[in-house]
LUMMI-207557 format. One record per residue (C-alpha): residue in one letter; x, y, z. Coordinates in steps of 0.02 Angstrom, whole numbers, padded with zeros to 5 digits, always signed. Example, Ala and Ser with C-alpha at 12.3 -4.5 7.8 and 13.67 -1.06 7.14 Angstrom:
<pts>
A+00615-00225+00390/S+00684-00053+00357/
</pts>
This chain:
<pts>
M+00000+00000+00000/P+00070+00171-00045/V+00106+00276+00107/L+00116+00450+00031/P-00073+00468-00001/L-00104+00418+00180/I+00018+00549+00241/D-00064+00680+00129/L-00236+00630+00193/L-00182+00646+00374/I-00108+00819+00342/M-00265+00875+00250/V-00380+00812+00388/G-00271+00893+00521/W-00271+01065+00440/T-00455+01054+00399/S-00492+01015+00582/L-00387+01164+00636/M-00482+01279+00518/A-00649+01211+00578/A-00594+01237+00759/G-00546+01416+00720/L-00713+01447+00636/L-00811+01372+00782/K-00709+01474+00906/A-00741+01633+00808/I-00928+01597+00808/R-00924+01562+00996/L-00834+01725+01031/S-00944+01832+00919/T-01115+01762+00964/A-01205+01679+01108/Y-01225+01522+01003/R-01117+01372+01052/P-01090+01276+00890/E-01024+01099+00880/L-00971+00997+00732/L-01025+00815+00749/G-01030+00841+00937/L-00852+00909+00943/G-00808+01081+01006/P-00658+01187+00957/A-00543+01111+01088/D-00589+00934+01034/L-00552+00978+00853/V-00383+01051+00900/V-00336+00890+00991/F-00395+00787+00842/A-00295+00896+00722/G-00140+00878+00830/A-00157+00689+00832/C-00178+00682+00642/L-00030+00796+00609/L+00083+00704+00731/F+00036+00535+00660/G+00068+00599+00484/L+00238+00666+00538/A+00283+00501+00622/L+00231+00403+00469/A+00333+00516+00355/A+00486+00501+00467/R+00469+00312+00474/T+00454+00302+00285/W+00607+00414+00262/V+00712+00309+00382/K+00658+00146+00299/Y+00704+00216+00128/H+00878+00274+00183/E+00918+00128+00299/P+01022+00022+00177/K+01134+00170+00132/L+01157+00219+00314/M+01199+00041+00365/A+01328+00027+00225/Q+01410+00190+00280/R+01414+00131+00461/R+01489-00036+00409/S+01625+00045+00302/R+01671+00168+00441/R+01685+00027+00566/Q+01796-00075+00449/E+01907+00076+00414/G+01924+00108+00600/E+01970-00074+00634/R+02099-00073+00495/A+02175+00091+00557/L+02185+00021+00734/H+02271-00137+00674/E+02391-00037+00566/A+02436+00070+00717/E+02468-00087+00819/G+02574-00161+00680/T+02459-00309+00645/N+02456-00383+00470/V+02301-00302+00393/S+02286-00427+00251/A+02263-00568+00377/L+02108-00485+00448/P+01938-00549+00393/A+01842-00440+00271/T+01688-00428+00383/P+01659-00443+00569/R+01538-00587+00536/A+01675-00692+00458/A+01779-00672+00616/A+01632-00725+00724/D+01598-00879+00615/G+01777-00931+00623/S+01800-00934+00434/
</pts>
């Protein structure tokens, strides 16, 4: 299922709820009438809008991290290997005898 339309929907619903809350609050302040939209007052709509916007933000952040995860893991792995090689070179250990990956050292191959 595509995630971007869901994120867009959450953002649209959040901002629409904020606008409706502002409109209801303006009506409450300017008249004696106490309007509600589907039984929700302005404060309820603000809370609902906040929940929608925060959920949309969390979903967008999770999607971004999932998209960039392979690249970030590869960078982390290469930095770790460079650091290990530099440490062994400083100690005078034969670098060519080191395993290519940390997993190979753990497996004993």
